N, C-alpha and C positions, 0 to 999 in steps of 0.2 A: 481662427485657430482655437478659440475658447470652446467652441462646440465640439470639435474633434477631441480635445482634451477631456471634456466631460464624458463623451461617449466612450472613449478608451478607458477612463477611470471606472465608469459604471460597469462596463462589460468585464473589465479585469477583476473588479470586486466580486461580481457574480460568479465568474469562473473560479476564483479562490474559494468562495463558499461552496460551490458545487463540487469542486475537487476534494475539499476537506470532507464533505458529507459522504462522497463516494469512497474515499480511502479509509475512513475511520472504522467502519464496521468490519470489512475484510482484514484490516491490519490487526485489530483486536483479536479476532478469531484465529488468525495466523499465529499470533504470539501465544495464545492459549494452546493451540495444537503443538507448537514448538516446545513449550514447557512440558506438555504431557509426553511428547516423544523423548525428551531428555530424561524425564522421570522413568520412563520404561527402560531406557538404556542403562540408567543407574541400577535399576532393579535387576535387569539381566546380568549386569556385571557382578552384582552382589550374589546372584544365584550361581555364578560360576561360568558365565559366558552365554553366548547366543546359542539357541537350539539349532541343530542341523536340519536342513531341509527348508528353512525359511529364507527365501531370497526373492528378489524382484520388488516391484513397486507395491506398496500397500495402499489401501484406500485413504489412509491419513496422509501419506506423502503426495498422492494425487490431489487431495483437497488442499494441502498446503501450497502446492504449485499454483492451483487455480486462485486461491486467495491472494497469494503474492502477486500474481498478474493483475488481479482486480485492484489491489492497492497501488501497484505501479501506474496503472491507467489513471486512477484518481490523483496520484502525485503529479503526473504529467499535466493533467488539466489544471491543477493548482499552480504549477510552475508557469504554464501559459498565462494564467491570470496575473501572476507577479510580473511577468515580462510586459504585459499590456499596461499595468499600472506604472511600471518604470518608464515605458515609452511615453505615457501620458505626462509624466513629470519632466521628461527630457525635451519634449516638443514644447517650445514656448514661443 
């Protein structure tokens, strides 16, 4: 059982590190785009509303969706690593 625990622990820690590294970059960029989008919304409100004729998905909203998905995948990998570490401690 000790070998299985060590293997689960090592694989879990590796997945935690990999998930963190995969999620960190897209999440930071997503937050920056979200802040920029909020700033543009405040500016449009200050100017008196949104211009007519602007509708649909913008390049920034598509990029935000892609970055959010990449961060979710990294978070899922990180969560799988935590589960493996937890299993390694529960199996004794």
